[in-house]
C-alpha positions as CSV (number, residue, x, y, z in Angstrom):
1,M,111.7,-2.0,14.6
2,T,113.6,1.1,15.6
3,D,115.8,1.5,18.6
4,T,114.3,4.3,20.8
5,T,117.0,4.0,23.5
6,I,118.4,7.4,24.2
7,R,122.1,7.3,25.0
8,M,123.5,9.8,27.4
9,S,126.9,11.2,27.2
10,A,129.2,10.7,30.2
11,D,128.6,14.2,31.3
12,E,124.9,13.8,31.1
13,R,125.0,10.5,33.0
14,R,127.2,12.1,35.7
15,L,124.8,15.0,36.1
16,A,121.9,12.6,36.3
17,I,123.6,10.8,39.1
18,I,124.4,14.0,40.9
19,D,120.8,15.1,40.6
20,A,119.6,11.8,42.0
21,A,122.2,12.1,44.8
22,L,120.9,15.6,45.6
23,H,117.5,14.1,46.4
24,E,118.9,11.3,48.5
25,F,121.5,13.3,50.4
26,A,118.8,15.9,51.1
27,R,116.9,13.3,53.0
28,G,119.7,11.3,54.6
29,G,122.7,13.6,54.7
30,L,126.3,12.5,54.1
31,E,126.3,9.8,56.8
32,G,122.8,8.5,56.4
33,T,122.7,8.0,52.6
34,T,123.9,5.0,50.8
35,T,125.3,4.7,47.3
36,D,122.8,1.9,46.8
37,A,119.9,4.4,47.4
38,I,121.4,6.9,45.0
39,A,122.0,4.2,42.3
40,R,118.4,3.0,42.6
41,R,117.1,6.6,42.2
42,A,119.4,7.1,39.2
43,G,118.4,3.8,37.7
44,I,121.9,2.4,37.5
45,S,124.1,0.0,39.4
46,Q,125.8,0.9,42.6
47,P,129.3,-0.2,41.3
48,Y,128.8,2.3,38.4
49,V,128.3,5.1,41.0
50,I,131.5,4.1,42.7
51,R,133.3,3.8,39.4
52,L,132.3,7.4,38.4
53,F,132.9,9.0,41.8
54,G,135.2,6.8,43.7
55,A,133.5,7.2,47.1
56,K,130.3,8.5,48.6
57,K,132.0,11.6,49.9
58,A,133.3,12.5,46.5
59,L,129.7,12.3,45.2
60,F,128.5,14.4,48.1
61,L,131.2,17.0,47.3
62,A,130.0,17.0,43.6
63,C,126.5,17.7,45.0
64,V,127.8,20.6,47.0
65,E,129.4,22.0,43.9
66,R,126.1,21.5,41.9
67,Q,124.1,23.2,44.6
68,F,126.3,26.3,44.4
69,E,126.4,26.2,40.6
70,L,122.6,26.3,40.5
71,L,122.5,29.3,42.9
72,L,125.2,31.2,41.2
73,A,123.6,30.7,37.7
74,A,120.2,31.9,39.0
75,F,121.7,35.0,40.6
76,T,123.8,35.8,37.5
77,D,120.8,35.4,35.2
78,A,118.5,37.5,37.5
79,A,120.9,40.4,37.8
80,E,121.9,40.6,34.1
81,G,121.9,44.2,33.0
82,L,121.1,45.5,36.5
83,S,123.2,47.1,39.3
84,G,122.9,48.3,42.8
85,A,119.6,47.8,44.6
86,E,117.9,46.6,41.4
87,A,120.4,43.7,41.0
88,L,120.2,42.8,44.7
89,G,116.4,42.9,44.5
90,A,116.4,40.7,41.4
91,M,118.7,38.2,43.1
92,G,116.5,38.2,46.2
93,A,113.4,37.6,44.1
94,V,114.9,34.7,42.2
95,Y,116.2,32.9,45.3
96,P,112.8,31.4,46.2
97,Q,112.4,30.1,42.6
98,A,116.0,28.9,42.3
99,L,116.1,27.0,45.5
100,L,113.2,27.3,47.9
101,E,110.5,26.0,45.5
102,Q,112.5,22.8,45.2
103,R,112.3,21.3,48.6
104,H,115.1,18.8,48.1
105,L,117.5,21.7,47.3
106,V,116.5,23.5,50.5
107,L,117.0,20.3,52.6
108,M,120.3,19.7,50.7
109,Q,121.5,23.2,51.6
110,L,120.9,22.5,55.3
111,Q,122.6,19.1,54.9
112,I,125.7,20.6,53.4
113,F,126.0,22.9,56.4
114,A,125.4,20.0,58.8
115,A,128.2,18.0,57.2
116,C,130.8,20.8,57.7
117,D,132.3,18.8,60.6
118,D,134.2,17.0,57.8
119,D,137.2,19.1,56.7
120,D,136.7,18.4,53.0
121,V,133.1,19.4,53.1
122,R,133.8,22.5,55.2
123,D,136.4,23.6,52.6
124,A,134.0,23.0,49.7
125,V,131.1,24.8,51.4
126,G,133.3,27.6,52.5
127,A,134.6,28.1,48.9
128,G,131.0,28.0,47.6
129,M,129.8,30.5,50.1
130,R,132.8,32.8,49.3
131,R,131.8,32.6,45.6
132,V,128.2,33.4,46.3
133,H,129.2,36.3,48.6
134,A,131.7,37.7,45.9
135,L,129.1,37.3,43.1
136,I,126.4,39.1,45.1
137,G,128.8,41.9,46.0
138,G,130.2,42.1,42.5
139,L,126.8,42.3,40.8
140,S,125.2,44.7,43.2
141,G,128.1,46.7,44.6
142,A,126.7,46.1,48.0
143,G,129.0,46.5,51.0
144,P,129.7,44.2,53.9
145,D,126.6,45.2,56.0
146,T,124.2,44.7,53.1
147,L,125.8,41.5,52.0
148,R,125.6,40.1,55.5
149,M,121.9,41.1,55.7
150,F,121.2,39.6,52.3
151,V,122.9,36.2,53.0
152,A,121.4,36.0,56.5
153,T,117.9,36.6,55.1
154,G,118.5,33.9,52.5
155,I,119.5,31.4,55.2
156,L,116.5,32.4,57.3
157,M,114.3,31.8,54.2
158,S,115.8,28.4,53.9
159,V,115.1,27.5,57.5
160,A,111.6,28.9,57.3
161,T,110.9,26.8,54.2
162,A,112.4,23.6,55.6
163,T,110.6,23.9,58.9
164,G,107.3,25.0,57.4
165,V,107.3,28.1,59.8
166,P,106.9,31.1,57.5
167,E,106.3,33.3,60.5
168,L,110.1,33.3,60.9
169,L,110.1,35.7,58.0
170,G,107.8,38.2,59.8
171,G,104.6,38.1,57.7
172,D,103.4,37.9,54.1
173,D,105.2,41.1,53.0
174,W,108.7,39.8,54.0
175,R,110.0,39.9,50.4
176,E,109.0,43.5,49.9
177,R,110.5,44.5,53.3
178,S,113.7,42.6,52.6
179,A,114.1,44.3,49.3
180,E,113.4,47.7,50.8
181,Q,115.9,47.1,53.6
182,C,118.6,46.0,51.1
183,A,118.0,49.1,49.0
184,A,118.1,51.4,52.0
185,S,121.3,49.7,53.2
186,I,123.0,50.2,49.8
187,A,121.9,53.8,49.8
188,R,123.5,54.3,53.3
189,E,126.7,52.6,52.2
190,S,126.8,54.8,49.0
191,S,126.3,58.0,50.9
192,A,128.8,57.0,53.6
193,S,131.5,56.3,51.0
194,S,131.0,59.6,49.1
């Protein structure tokens, strides 16, 4: 008889708990989610969750970090070898696959914004948004107006997805129009600075 139990490393177990917590926090938010529910989803004991993270808010903050890591990695991979409007377009195109096609990540995104009444959460979300903003600008060379439009469109995409109201995006060709608007904005910024 062979032992087919697969042992996870501490880092793998921690990530599995964070991924389970992302699902639970996406539904219940920081205040409405219990560590018991997270432990059940992860298939572990609640005391083990507390032993690893110390407190529910620490686990929520780890989920905030994970959410931003996933988005930053998707944007970095999408824009590899590209610049300008092409990089921005690639990042815009990957956003629905990186986040919007996984409903729990969309809902978690909205939950992290809703939890910003807490100073620690607000600081973590603010730092994450600054990293996203800097990465998009660095990879594309986009200026402030284009970055604002790009981020605002992403947030609107999240709201439209969460609410099931795609009309918020203005029709079936919203991706093409958004890409065109970003490209035109980068061109305007380039010509204004030269």
